[in-house]
Residue, then its C-alpha position, 0 to 999 in steps of 0.5 A: x148331729x149338727x144343729x144350726x141357729x140361723x139356717x132352717x132345716x127345710x130349705x128349698x132354695x139352692x145356694x151355699x149358706x154359712x152362719x157364724x157360731x162364736x161359742x167356741x171363739x174364746x179360748x183360754x181364761x177370760x179375766x175380769x177387766x179391773x176398774x177403780x172408782x174414787x170417792x171424794x169432794x169437789x169444789x164449786x168450780x167443778x162442772x160435774x154434779x155430786x153423787x154422779x158416776x163419772x169416767x175420768x181419763x186424765x188429771x186435766x179432766x179431773x180438774x175440769x170436772x171437780x175443780x182445781x185443788x179439790x180432793x177428787x182432782x188430786x186423787x185422780x192426779x196421784x192415781x194416774x201418776x201411778x197407773x195410766x191404763x186401768x179404767x178410772x171413775x169417780x163420784x163427787x161426795x157432797x161436803x157435810x154440814x160443819x166447819x173447815x179445819x184451820x191452823x196457823x203458821x207464826x213467824x218470829x225472830x230476826x233472820x239471816x238470808x236463806x230459804x224456808x222450805x215449807x211443806x203443805x200437804x206434802x207439797x214443797x213451797x220454797x220461801x226466799x227470805x232476806x237478811x233482817x226481813x220483817x216477820x210480817x213480810x215473811x208471813x205475807x210471802x208464805x200466804x202468797x205462795x200458798x194461795x198461788x199453789x192452787x192444788x194445795x188442800x188449804x188456802x191462806x190469809x195473813x194478819x201481821x206475822x200470822x198465816x192462817x190456813x183453812x182447809x179447802x173442804x169442810x169436814x174432819x178430814x181437814x184436821x189431818x192435813x200435814x204442815x211442816x218445814x224442813x222435811x229433808x235433812x239438808x233443809x232448815x229454817x234460816x238462822x234466827x227465824x222461828x216458825x211456830x206451826x199449830x196443826x189444823x184442827x176444828x174441822x167438823x162434819x163427816x161425809x155420808x157415802x150412801x148416795x154416792x154408793x147408790x150412784x155406782x149402781x150395779x157397775x162393776x168395780x174391783x176397787x172402791x177408794x174412799x178417804x172417808x174412813x170413819x167407822x160408819x162409812x167403812x161399815x157401809x162399804x163393807x156391807x155394800x160390797x158384801x151384798x154386791x159379791x153375793x151369788x145373785x149380783x157377783x159384782x166383786x170389789x174391795x174397799x180401800x181406806x186410808x188410816x193415819x195414827x199411832x200404832x195403838x190407834x191403828x191397832x184399835x181401828x183394825x181390831x174393831x173390823x172383821x171383813x174380807x172386803x175392807x182394806x185399811x192402809x195405815x201410816x203415821x206422819x205421812x206428809x201427804x193427805x190421806x186421800x192422795x195416799x189412798x189413790x196413789x197406793x191403789x193404782x199400782x195394786x190394781x195394775x198388778x192384779x190385772x196382770x196376775x191377782x196371785x202375785x203379792x204387792x211388796x216393794x211396789x212403789x207409791x209414786x208422788x207420796x213423801x213417806x214418813x221420816x224419823x220416829x214416824x216410821x213403823x219398825x218391822x215389829x210394829x208393822x207385824x202388829x198392824x198386819x195382825x190387826x188387819x191394817x196394810x203396811x208400807x216400807x220406806x226406802x229413802x224418799x220412796x214409799x213402798x207397799x209391804x203387805x196388803x191385807x183385809x180385816x178378816x180375822x175370824x170365820x162365821x163361827x168366830x174361829x181365828x182364820x188367816x185364809x182371807x187375810x191377804x187381798x190376793x185370796x179375794x182377788x183370785x176368787x173374783x178372777x175364778x168366778x168371773x172366768x168360770x161364769x164367762x166360760x159357761x155363758x159363752x159356750x152353753x148360752x142356750x143349752x138343754x140339760x140332760x142326764x149323762x148318755x145323751x148325745x142330743x145337740x145343744x145339750x149339756x150333761x153332768x159329764x160335760x159339766x165335769x169336763x169343763x170344770x176339770x179343763x178350766x181348773x187346769x188352766x187356772x193351775x197353769x196360770x198360777x192361780x191354784x195349786x194341787x191340780x190333781x186334788x182339784x180334779x178328783x174333788x170336782x162334783x157335777x150333778x143334776x139337781x134332784x128337785x129342779x131338773x133344769x139346774x146343774x149343780x157343781x162344786x169347784x174346789x180350788x186350792x188358791x195359790x199362796x204368796x211368797x212373803x217369808x224366806x226363813x233360812x237357818x245358817x249352820x256353820x260347821x267346824 
């Protein structure tokens, strides 16, 4: 029996009447549209208020919204350098009470003519030096160059031969801003010049993400990128995303946070966490600020996941971020240790920083037993995809349906048999899309039944075997005589 939504059954006026029914319009899988939200500080020149969710399309918009040289403006720039398509939002987090970090550059010696290649937060500043140039003149030139480069994370003041650097933002994050010279092997300070760098320190105060996360509300985001990677804020992100992911909210997302430190320090941080929602990214000695690295890393990850959440991320380039050099680079065994602790890793090819493996900190199940099932972030991304596509299929095809036992042929009615058919059909589409494997086992294990107590509820069990990622190719070569 054909039923209509708009055409009455008792019509006496002659004519041809046709209504549109879009319930079968969507064919194939409906994938979630992934979106990213960035958290960071603004400066006074930024026109947007703090703790407000803002859509940001371009780096120039970010400069207007959050101020030139601000943490958020730089994060947007690095994100858009690596991806220009995924919808991007930002929330400016108020700076904490505390102090901005400071450091110094002291110039000494009698120098030959040459170029001092100074790097501030990974950005190169070539300082031209004349033969026998006074150290005070060199310091003045350095200070002028730093203040002229308005996107740097520091400002400068000069007294005699000393340049004092002050982080643009208050807080402990300023302590990690990298200052160095002669990053590349063909660079060196002019002969006779001494450059004594005292790393930035003394930054105090930690931001609080509570109000910023509240500003996001129930908006859907697949990636939450936060440079505020202290234990309190990471725990807050994990708790928030756990709640957003429950069956009542279904607003799935992962928290990406940058960690910097030695192998042992990063292991300690990772070992202390156990969540399928947090994705810490670890490096030592990266010239770029953590906030820029985090934004630049997440962009290609989410872009790739939008096309195929099951595909691993190794070799994806993180553009615009200088990698660690020399002994700061973690070797393969050290990276293995980090991954075991739940810290995502990078590899370095020349001056190219590339993603190696993206993992969550989930290491044990709810009973405390060791598990690797949700270690790679692909598992969570695939689960997000499966839930979204299944829910959208049911909502679009059965928006106002009645529920009956098997055998009913009434219009606008779903039965357990029909529910099973829908589950089996979408399982095949998931299999064909490379999101699950072992389809026959999935098909055989689908359960769909009418609830015994609430007869208005249809219960289903969907048992997908998530596709794995090809990370290791183990080969035994056996020469024969």
